C-alpha positions in Angstrom: 4.8 4.6 -16.0 2.0 2.7 -14.4 1.8 0.2 -17.3 5.6 -0.3 -17.3 5.5 -1.3 -13.6 2.3 -3.2 -13.9 0.4 -0.8 -11.6 -3.1 0.5 -11.8 -3.5 4.3 -11.8 -6.2 3.9 -9.2 -9.8 5.1 -9.1 -9.0 8.5 -7.6 -6.3 9.3 -10.1 -8.5 8.2 -13.1 -11.4 10.4 -11.8 -9.2 13.4 -11.3 -7.6 13.1 -14.8 -11.0 12.8 -16.4 -12.2 16.1 -14.7 -9.0 17.9 -15.7 -9.4 16.8 -19.4 -13.1 17.9 -19.3 -12.2 21.3 -17.9 -9.5 21.8 -20.6 -12.0 21.0 -23.3 -14.5 23.4 -21.9 -11.9 26.2 -21.6 -10.8 25.6 -25.2 -14.4 25.8 -26.4 -15.1 29.0 -24.3 -12.1 30.7 -25.8 -13.8 30.5 -29.2 -17.0 32.3 -28.0 -17.5 35.9 -29.1 -18.0 37.0 -25.5 -14.5 35.7 -24.5 -12.9 37.4 -27.5 -14.4 40.7 -26.5 -13.2 40.2 -22.9 -9.6 39.6 -24.1 -9.8 42.6 -26.4 -11.1 44.9 -23.6 -8.4 43.6 -21.2 -5.7 44.3 -23.7 -7.1 47.8 -24.3 -7.3 48.5 -20.5 -3.7 47.4 -20.1 -2.6 49.7 -22.9 -4.4 52.7 -21.3 -3.0 51.9 -17.9 0.5 51.8 -19.3 0.2 55.0 -21.2 -1.3 56.7 -18.1 1.6 55.6 -15.9 4.2 56.6 -18.6 2.6 60.1 -18.6 2.5 60.4 -14.8 5.9 58.7 -14.0 7.9 59.9 -17.0 10.1 58.2 -19.5 11.6 55.8 -16.9 8.4 53.9 -16.7 8.3 53.1 -20.5 9.0 49.7 -21.7 12.6 48.9 -22.8 13.9 52.1 -21.4 17.7 52.2 -21.6 20.4 54.2 -19.8 22.5 56.8 -21.4 26.1 56.3 -22.5 27.2 57.7 -19.2 24.9 55.4 -17.3 22.4 58.1 -16.4 19.2 59.5 -17.7 17.7 63.0 -17.5 14.5 61.6 -15.9 16.3 59.5 -13.3 17.1 61.0 -9.9 19.7 59.5 -7.7 18.4 58.3 -4.4 20.3 60.0 -1.6 22.3 58.0 0.9 20.6 57.5 4.3 21.3 60.2 6.8 24.1 59.5 9.2 22.8 58.6 12.6 24.6 60.1 15.5 24.6 58.4 18.9 22.8 60.3 21.6 25.2 62.2 23.9 24.7 62.3 27.6 24.9 65.6 29.4 28.3 66.9 30.5 28.7 68.4 33.9 31.8 70.0 35.4 33.2 68.2 38.4 33.1 71.5 40.4 29.4 72.0 39.6 26.5 70.8 41.8 23.9 68.9 39.8 20.4 70.0 40.4 17.8 67.3 39.7 14.3 68.7 38.7 11.5 66.1 38.4 8.8 67.2 36.1 5.7 65.8 34.3 3.5 66.9 31.4 -0.2 65.9 31.5 -2.3 66.1 28.3 -5.4 64.4 29.8 -7.8 67.1 30.8 -10.9 64.8 30.8 -13.0 67.6 29.2 -12.2 70.1 31.9 -12.1 73.8 30.8 -8.8 75.1 32.2 -7.6 78.7 32.5 -4.6 79.0 30.3 -1.7 81.4 29.8 0.0 82.3 26.5 2.7 79.8 25.6 5.4 82.4 25.6 4.6 83.4 29.3 4.5 79.7 30.3 7.8 78.7 28.7 9.6 81.8 30.0 8.4 81.0 33.6 9.3 77.3 33.1 12.9 78.1 31.9 13.5 80.7 34.7 12.1 78.5 37.4 14.8 75.8 38.0 18.3 76.5 39.1 21.1 76.9 36.5 22.4 73.6 35.0 19.4 71.6 36.1 18.7 68.1 34.8 15.0 67.6 33.9 13.9 64.1 34.9 10.7 62.3 34.0 9.4 58.8 33.5 9.3 57.9 29.8 10.7 61.3 29.2 12.5 60.6 25.9 9.3 59.4 24.2 6.8 61.8 25.7 7.5 64.7 28.1 10.7 66.0 26.4 9.2 65.7 22.9 6.0 67.5 24.0 8.0 70.3 25.6 10.5 70.8 22.6 7.8 70.4 19.9 5.7 73.1 21.6 8.7 75.5 21.7 9.8 74.9 18.1 7.1 77.0 16.4 7.9 79.9 18.7 10.9 82.2 18.5 14.2 80.4 18.4 15.2 82.2 21.6 13.0 79.8 23.7 14.9 76.7 22.7 18.2 78.5 23.0 17.4 79.7 26.5 16.3 76.2 27.4 19.7 74.7 26.2 21.6 77.5 28.0 19.7 77.1 31.3 19.3 73.3 31.4 21.8 70.5 31.1 19.2 68.3 29.4 16.8 65.5 30.2 17.0 62.1 31.9 14.6 59.3 31.4 14.0 56.9 34.4 12.1 54.3 32.3 15.3 52.5 30.9 17.0 53.0 34.3 14.2 51.1 36.1 14.3 48.4 33.4 17.9 47.8 34.3 17.5 48.0 38.0 14.4 45.7 38.1 14.7 43.2 35.2 11.9 40.8 34.2 9.0 42.9 35.5 5.8 42.6 33.6 5.1 46.4 33.8 7.4 49.4 34.2 4.7 52.0 34.4 5.2 54.5 37.1 2.0 53.4 38.9 3.1 49.8 38.9 6.5 50.7 40.2 5.0 52.8 43.0 2.6 49.9 44.0 5.4 47.3 44.2 8.3 49.4 45.5 6.7 52.2 47.5 3.6 50.1 48.5 1.3 53.0 47.5 -1.2 54.1 44.9 -1.9 57.5 43.6 -3.7 59.5 40.9 -1.6 58.8 37.8 -3.4 61.6 35.9 -2.3 64.3 38.3 1.0 65.9 37.3 1.9 67.0 40.9 1.2 63.4 42.2 3.3 62.0 39.4 6.2 64.2 40.3 6.1 63.4 44.0 5.9 59.6 43.4 8.8 59.7 40.9 10.9 61.7 43.3 10.3 59.0 46.0 11.2 56.2 43.5 14.4 58.0 42.6 15.3 58.4 46.3 14.9 54.7 47.0 18.0 53.5 45.1 18.9 55.8 42.2 22.1 57.9 42.2 22.8 61.1 40.3 25.5 59.3 38.3 22.9 56.9 37.1 20.6 59.7 36.1 23.4 61.2 34.1 24.1 57.9 32.4 20.5 57.9 31.1 20.5 61.5 30.1 20.4 63.2 26.7 20.7 66.8 25.4 17.9 68.9 24.0 19.6 68.5 20.5 18.8 64.8 20.6 15.0 65.6 20.9 15.3 68.1 18.1 16.9 65.4 15.9 14.3 62.9 16.7 11.5 65.3 15.9 13.2 66.2 12.6 13.4 62.5 11.6 9.8 62.0 12.6 8.6 64.8 10.4 10.8 63.7 7.5 9.6 60.2 7.8 6.0 61.4 7.8 6.6 63.4 4.7 8.3 60.5 2.9 5.5 58.0 3.9 3.0 60.0 1.8 4.9 58.9 -1.3 4.1 55.3 -0.5 0.4 55.7 -0.5 0.0 54.2 -3.9 1.9 51.0 -3.2 0.1 50.7 0.2 -3.3 51.2 -1.5 -2.5 48.6 -4.2 -1.1 46.2 -1.5 2.3 46.1 -3.2 4.0 46.8 0.1 2.6 46.6 3.6 2.3 49.8 5.6 4.8 48.5 8.2 7.4 47.9 5.5 6.8 51.3 4.0 7.2 52.8 7.5 10.6 51.1 7.9 11.7 52.2 4.5 10.7 55.8 5.0 12.4 55.8 8.4 15.6 54.6 6.8 15.7 57.4 4.3 14.5 60.2 6.7 
């Protein structure tokens, strides 16, 4: 091309092509060496062993040139189930003739190494269920992701009567976090301590459950109606469903360990995939 157009290939181009030609000659000579022949033979042998091992572990569907049966199926192939249908969370339902009782609560898990006197779970949960008035709405900040899940997950291993009594006695839960996000958009932080500092002009011990409850009650009383609490409410069944999906996803994620370890798929992608099929 250069000659046809009367152009010189240039010094850089000539130097580069010389190096490429020299490398090609060296590679060709190296392929003839006994050491390189042994390396190719060992690589081929390792590939064969690896294929046989996977065929043994994974079954006939891993074999080369595997074909489907006349009906489009195979005895060693399992049909992947459809993703589970997602139901939209339901808000609590209250009769117009009933008076809504709002109960603010908080669960603290930070003991900071303190040895506390404890009661059996059964006694604690019985007292907790019997304590509020009938048809109470349990309200907490970030309730859906933390407090409600902690409460329900701790009741699940116990007798089924505990959760049934909770459903029978309480209307459900209400989370103030999404409510404050709507009421006060574009804030940098929606933590309860940050809201208290800006709205109530006060600070408090954020790791004390009683102080948390008192501050949240004051924040609600500033400009939050019961109707808004109901709009951000959800039933106990919704938390049970979320916990079930979490455990199913955790179980499915184990099957991705191989592809994560071999870096075939990222852990984040495997996490999304397992969540889809949970």
